[in-house]
C-alpha positions as CSV (number, residue, x, y, z in Angstrom):
1,M,90.6,122.2,103.3
2,T,93.3,120.1,101.6
3,K,94.0,123.0,99.3
4,A,94.1,125.5,102.2
5,L,96.7,123.3,103.9
6,R,98.6,123.0,100.7
7,D,98.9,126.7,100.4
8,I,100.0,127.0,104.0
9,H,102.6,124.3,103.5
10,N,103.9,125.9,100.3
11,L,104.7,129.0,102.4
12,G,106.9,126.8,104.6
13,F,104.6,126.6,107.6
14,L,102.5,123.9,109.4
15,H,99.2,124.8,111.0
16,L,99.5,122.3,113.8
17,D,96.0,122.9,115.3
18,I,93.5,121.6,112.8
19,K,90.1,121.1,114.6
20,P,86.5,122.2,114.1
21,N,86.9,125.4,116.1
22,N,89.5,126.6,113.6
23,I,87.4,126.1,110.4
24,L,85.1,128.7,109.0
25,T,82.7,128.8,106.1
26,S,82.2,131.9,103.9
27,Y,79.7,133.9,105.9
28,V,80.6,137.3,107.2
29,K,79.0,139.8,109.5
30,D,77.4,142.8,107.8
31,T,78.7,145.9,109.7
32,T,75.6,147.9,108.7
33,N,73.0,145.7,110.5
34,G,74.9,142.9,112.2
35,E,73.5,140.2,110.0
36,L,75.5,137.3,108.6
37,V,75.6,137.4,104.8
38,K,77.1,135.2,102.1
39,L,80.2,136.3,100.3
40,D,79.4,136.4,96.6
41,G,81.1,133.5,94.8
42,L,82.6,132.1,98.0
43,T,79.6,130.3,99.6
44,K,81.3,126.9,99.3
45,N,84.7,128.0,100.5
46,I,86.4,126.9,103.8
47,F,88.8,129.1,105.7
48,L,91.4,128.0,108.3
49,I,92.0,130.4,111.2
50,D,94.1,130.6,114.4
51,F,97.7,130.4,113.3
52,G,99.1,130.7,116.8
53,C,100.6,127.2,116.8
54,C,102.1,127.6,113.3
55,Q,105.7,126.5,112.9
56,E,108.2,126.5,110.0
57,Y,109.0,123.0,108.9
58,R,112.0,123.9,106.7
59,M,115.4,124.9,108.2
60,K,117.4,127.8,106.8
61,P,120.0,126.5,104.4
62,K,123.6,126.4,105.5
63,P,126.1,128.5,103.4
64,Q,127.1,125.5,101.3
65,E,123.4,124.5,100.7
66,I,121.2,125.8,97.9
67,E,117.8,124.6,99.1
68,Q,116.1,124.6,102.6
69,R,116.1,121.3,104.4
70,H,113.2,119.7,106.2
71,R,113.5,119.9,110.0
72,E,114.7,116.6,111.4
73,R,112.4,114.5,113.5
74,Q,113.2,114.4,117.2
75,F,111.4,114.4,120.5
76,E,110.0,117.8,121.4
77,S,109.7,119.3,124.9
78,K,106.0,120.0,124.4
79,V,103.2,119.0,122.1
80,V,101.2,121.4,120.0
81,G,97.5,120.9,119.1
82,C,94.4,119.2,120.3
83,G,94.8,115.5,121.4
84,I,91.6,114.2,119.8
85,F,92.7,115.5,116.4
86,Q,96.4,115.0,116.7
87,S,98.3,112.2,114.9
88,Y,99.7,109.4,117.0
89,E,103.3,110.7,116.3
90,A,102.3,114.2,117.6
91,M,100.9,112.7,120.8
92,R,104.3,111.0,121.3
93,F,105.9,114.5,121.3
94,L,107.6,113.8,117.9
95,T,108.4,116.7,115.6
96,Q,105.4,117.2,113.3
97,S,105.4,117.6,109.5
98,R,102.9,118.1,106.6
99,R,101.7,114.6,107.1
100,D,100.5,115.4,110.7
101,D,98.5,118.4,109.5
102,L,96.7,116.2,106.9
103,I,96.0,113.4,109.5
104,S,94.5,116.1,111.8
105,M,92.4,117.2,108.8
106,V,91.0,113.7,108.3
107,Y,90.3,113.2,112.0
108,T,88.5,116.5,112.0
109,L,86.4,115.5,109.0
110,V,85.5,112.2,110.7
111,Y,84.2,114.1,113.7
112,L,82.2,116.5,111.5
113,A,80.7,113.7,109.4
114,N,79.8,111.4,112.4
115,G,79.3,114.0,115.1
116,E,81.8,112.1,117.3
117,T,85.0,110.0,117.2
118,K,85.5,106.5,118.4
119,W,88.6,107.5,120.2
120,A,87.4,110.3,122.4
121,F,87.0,108.0,125.4
122,E,85.0,110.7,127.2
123,H,83.8,108.2,129.9
124,I,87.4,108.1,131.2
125,R,87.7,110.9,133.8
126,D,91.5,110.6,134.4
127,E,93.2,112.8,131.7
128,D,96.4,110.8,131.6
129,E,94.6,107.5,131.2
130,Q,92.3,109.0,128.6
131,E,95.3,110.1,126.6
132,R,96.9,106.7,126.8
133,E,93.8,105.1,125.5
134,I,93.6,107.6,122.6
135,M,97.2,106.8,121.7
136,K,96.6,103.1,121.8
137,F,93.6,103.4,119.5
138,K,95.4,105.6,117.0
139,K,98.4,103.3,116.9
140,K,96.4,100.1,116.1
141,A,93.4,101.4,114.2
142,S,93.3,101.0,110.5
143,P,91.9,103.8,108.2
144,A,88.7,101.7,107.8
145,E,88.3,101.5,111.6
146,I,88.9,105.3,112.0
147,C,86.6,106.2,109.2
148,Q,83.3,104.4,110.0
149,G,79.8,105.5,109.3
150,D,79.3,108.7,107.3
151,S,83.0,109.2,107.2
152,L,83.7,106.0,105.2
153,P,84.8,107.9,102.0
154,L,87.7,109.3,104.0
155,A,89.3,105.9,104.6
156,P,91.3,105.7,101.2
157,I,92.5,109.3,101.8
158,L,93.7,108.4,105.3
159,E,95.4,105.4,103.7
160,I,97.3,107.7,101.4
161,I,98.3,110.0,104.2
162,Y,99.4,107.2,106.5
163,G,101.7,106.0,103.7
164,L,103.7,109.2,103.6
165,S,107.1,109.3,105.2
166,Y,107.9,112.1,107.7
167,D,109.4,114.6,105.3
168,E,107.7,113.5,102.1
169,E,105.8,116.1,100.1
170,P,102.1,115.1,100.0
171,D,100.3,114.8,96.7
172,Y,97.5,117.2,97.5
173,D,95.9,116.7,94.1
174,K,95.7,113.0,94.6
175,I,94.0,113.4,97.9
176,V,91.4,115.7,96.5
177,K,90.8,113.4,93.5
178,T,90.5,110.4,95.7
179,F,87.9,112.1,97.8
180,I,85.9,113.1,94.7
181,K,86.2,109.5,93.4
182,Q,84.9,108.1,96.6
183,I,81.9,110.4,96.6
184,L,81.0,109.5,93.0
185,E,81.5,105.7,93.5
186,L,79.4,105.7,96.6
187,D,76.8,107.9,95.0
188,I,76.8,110.3,98.0
189,A,74.3,113.1,97.5
190,P,75.2,116.6,98.8
191,S,73.4,117.2,102.1
192,T,70.4,119.6,101.9
193,K,70.5,120.4,105.6
194,N,71.8,123.7,106.6
195,Y,74.4,124.2,109.3
196,D,73.3,125.8,112.5
197,W,74.8,129.1,111.6
198,V,73.1,129.1,108.2
199,S,69.6,128.2,109.5
200,N,69.9,130.8,112.3
201,P,72.8,133.3,111.5
202,K,72.0,135.3,114.6
203,F,73.3,132.3,116.6
204,L,76.8,133.5,115.7
205,C,76.2,137.2,115.8
206,N,75.4,137.0,119.5
207,R,78.6,135.1,120.3
């Protein structure tokens, strides 16, 4: 997923809506019989979809400028994305950058690893109060507090991303290498469990 975001960012765009619903694995629908089948050589690939919230993060250069400039950070009139997976800065209606996409990626991976997030506060029925509590948690929580349980290996990655300045270019290779390093050091074995749509592909065909 890091590499997918890198490719989007290299084109000059931000995704701005990273969440589980917008992540696909490499299974496709066979048009001949309606079954889901693996794509040869792509069974471990991840695809990002839904680019409806995408925005350019580089401004067109002025006549006297050679290179494009990063958009300046300011308060926006509306926020883009899903609150649970947004960065704290995005929830404050601040202009987003590559850093925010990567934070959303980690928050999404935490949810996928643990099956929940500590900051959902689903017991709070009032939406405004719920949003305030989510923001308070994200503002104060350390990467280790965010990435608990099965998502523990993500903590050093979130530490790297939190350390980025607003317009700084992320070191995507470092993020990937850190993730692999954590997996090896913690001796995390690949899961043998299938996803719902692998165990029962018709689950998706009928939706």
